[in-house]
C-alpha positions in Angstrom: 93.0 142.9 220.9 91.9 146.5 220.4 88.1 146.8 220.4 88.0 148.3 216.9 90.2 145.6 215.6 87.7 143.1 217.0 85.0 144.7 215.0 87.1 144.5 211.8 87.9 140.9 212.6 84.3 140.0 213.0 83.3 141.3 209.6 86.4 139.9 208.0 85.8 136.4 209.4 82.3 136.5 207.8 83.5 137.7 204.5 86.5 135.3 204.4 84.3 132.4 205.3 81.9 133.4 202.5 84.8 133.6 200.1 85.9 130.1 201.0 82.4 128.7 200.6 82.0 130.4 197.2 85.4 129.2 196.1 84.6 125.6 197.2 81.3 125.6 195.3 82.9 127.1 192.2 85.7 124.4 192.3 83.1 121.6 192.6 81.0 123.1 189.8 84.2 123.5 187.7 85.0 119.9 188.3 81.6 118.9 187.0 82.0 121.1 183.9 85.4 119.8 183.2 84.3 116.2 183.5 81.3 116.8 181.3 83.4 118.5 178.7 85.9 115.6 178.8 83.1 113.1 178.3 81.7 115.1 175.3 85.1 115.3 173.8 85.6 111.6 173.9 82.1 111.0 172.5 83.0 113.3 169.6 86.2 111.4 169.2 84.3 108.1 169.1 82.0 109.6 166.5 84.9 110.6 164.3 86.5 107.1 164.8 83.2 105.5 163.7 83.3 107.5 160.5 86.9 106.4 159.9 86.0 102.8 160.6 83.1 102.9 158.2 85.4 104.5 155.5 88.1 101.9 156.1 85.6 99.0 155.9 84.1 100.4 152.7 87.5 100.8 151.2 88.5 97.3 152.2 85.4 95.8 150.6 85.9 97.8 147.4 89.6 96.7 147.3 88.6 93.1 148.0 86.0 93.0 145.1 88.5 94.6 142.7 91.2 92.1 143.9 88.9 89.2 143.4 88.1 90.3 139.8 91.8 90.6 138.9 92.7 87.3 140.5 90.0 85.7 138.4 91.4 87.5 135.3 94.9 86.4 136.2 93.8 82.8 136.5 91.9 82.9 133.2 94.8 84.5 131.4 97.3 82.0 132.8 95.0 79.1 131.8 94.8 80.4 128.2 98.6 80.7 128.1 99.2 77.3 129.7 96.7 75.5 127.4 97.7 77.4 124.3 94.2 78.7 123.7 95.1 82.4 123.8 94.3 84.1 120.5 97.5 86.1 120.7 100.2 84.6 122.9 102.3 87.8 123.1 99.2 89.9 124.0 98.2 87.4 126.6 101.7 87.5 128.2 101.6 91.3 128.3 98.1 91.2 129.8 99.2 88.7 132.4 102.1 91.0 133.4 99.8 94.0 133.7 97.3 91.9 135.8 100.0 90.6 138.1 101.2 94.2 138.7 97.6 95.3 139.6 97.1 92.2 141.8 100.3 93.0 143.7 99.2 96.6 144.2 95.8 95.5 145.4 97.2 92.9 147.7 99.5 95.5 149.2 96.6 97.9 149.6 94.6 95.0 151.2 97.3 94.7 153.9 97.5 98.4 154.4 93.7 98.6 154.8 93.7 95.7 157.2 96.3 97.5 159.3 94.2 100.7 159.1 91.1 98.9 160.3 93.0 97.3 163.2 94.4 100.7 164.2 90.9 102.2 164.1 89.5 99.3 166.2 92.3 99.8 168.7 91.6 103.6 168.8 87.9 102.9 169.3 88.5 100.4 172.1 90.9 102.9 173.8 88.4 105.7 173.4 85.6 103.5 174.8 87.7 102.8 177.9 88.4 106.5 178.3 84.7 107.3 177.9 83.8 104.8 180.7 86.4 106.3 183.0 85.3 109.8 182.1 81.7 108.9 182.9 82.8 107.6 186.3 84.6 110.8 187.0 81.6 112.8 186.0 79.3 110.8 188.3 81.7 111.3 191.1 82.0 115.1 190.4 78.3 115.5 190.3 77.9 113.5 193.5 80.5 115.7 195.3 78.7 118.9 194.1 75.4 117.4 195.1 76.6 116.5 198.6 77.9 120.0 199.3 75.6 122.2 197.3 72.8 122.5 199.9 75.1 122.8 203.0 77.2 125.5 201.3 74.1 127.5 200.4 72.8 127.1 203.9 76.1 128.3 205.4 76.2 131.2 203.0 72.7 132.2 203.8 73.4 132.1 207.6 76.6 134.1 207.2 75.0 136.7 204.9 72.2 137.2 207.4 74.8 138.1 210.0 76.9 140.3 207.8 74.7 143.5 207.9 75.0 143.8 211.7 78.7 143.2 211.5 79.1 145.7 208.8 77.0 148.3 210.7 79.3 147.7 213.8 82.4 148.6 211.8 83.5 152.1 212.6 82.7 154.6 209.9 86.4 155.6 209.6 87.3 152.1 208.5 84.5 151.3 206.1 86.0 152.7 202.9 89.4 151.2 203.7 87.8 147.8 204.4 85.8 148.1 201.1 89.0 148.9 199.2 90.7 145.8 200.6 87.8 143.7 199.5 87.7 145.3 196.1 91.5 144.6 195.6 91.0 141.0 196.9 93.4 141.6 199.7 93.2 140.2 203.2 91.7 142.7 205.7 93.8 141.2 208.6 97.4 140.2 208.3 99.9 138.5 210.6 103.4 139.6 211.3 106.6 137.6 212.0 110.0 139.0 212.6 108.6 142.5 211.9 107.5 141.3 208.4 104.0 141.3 207.0 103.1 137.7 206.2 100.8 138.8 203.3 103.1 141.1 201.3 106.5 140.7 203.1 106.7 144.4 203.9 108.8 145.4 206.9 106.6 146.7 209.7 107.8 149.5 212.0 108.4 148.1 215.5 106.3 150.8 217.2 103.2 149.6 215.2 103.8 146.1 216.3 104.2 147.0 219.9 101.1 149.2 220.0 99.1 146.5 218.2 100.2 143.8 220.5 99.4 145.9 223.6 96.0 146.9 222.0 96.9 150.5 222.3 96.1 151.3 218.7 95.0 149.9 215.4 97.6 149.9 212.6 97.8 148.8 209.0 100.7 147.3 207.0 102.3 150.1 204.9 102.6 147.7 202.0 99.2 145.9 201.6 97.1 148.0 203.9 95.9 145.1 205.9 95.2 145.6 209.5 97.9 144.1 211.8 97.0 141.3 214.1 98.6 141.2 217.5 
C-alpha cells in the first residue's frame, strides 16, 4: 500500500470505529427511549380504560336502579289489574303497556352495558399483559445500554486520544478532501471489484487500479471521491 494511503487509512480507521461506536450507543439509547415510550403509551391506555370502566359501571348501576323501579311498578300495576283494584282499568292497562315498553328498553340496555363492561375488562387485561411485556423489554433495553455504556465511552476516549496524531500525520494536500468526505458522510476508503467502486458503483479507469495496486500512486474514485484501496 502506498505510504500516503496508509496514513489516510490510519485516520479513517479511527474515525470509522468512532462512528460505529457512536451508532451503537445511539441505537441502544433509542431502544431504551422506544421501550419507555411504549410503556408510557400503554399506561395512558390503561388510564383511559379505567375511566371507561368506571363510566360503564356507573351507567350499569343507574340502569339497574331504574330497571328495579320499573319492575316494581310493573308488578304493582299488574296486581291492581289482576285483583280488580285499579281505580281506572283502562288507564292501568295503558300504564302497564308503557311500563313494559320501558322495562324492555332497560333490559336491553342492561345487556348492552354488561357487554360493554366485559369488553372494557378484556381490554384492560390485554393492556395489562402488554404493559408487563413492555416493562420487561424496557428492563432489557436499559440493561443492554448499561452493559455497553462504559465500554463504549472508554473505547471512544482511547480512539479520540489517538486521533490528533493520526490527523497531524495526514498530508496537508489530503486534509481538505478528507474533511469533505467526512462532512458528506462518505467513506474515505473504497474497495473496487471488476473495475467498479463498491461504494458508488462508478467505473474506475484501469490505470488507476493498476497504479493503486502497485502502490505507485494514490487515486480516488471519480464518483464518490473515496480513495481507492489496492
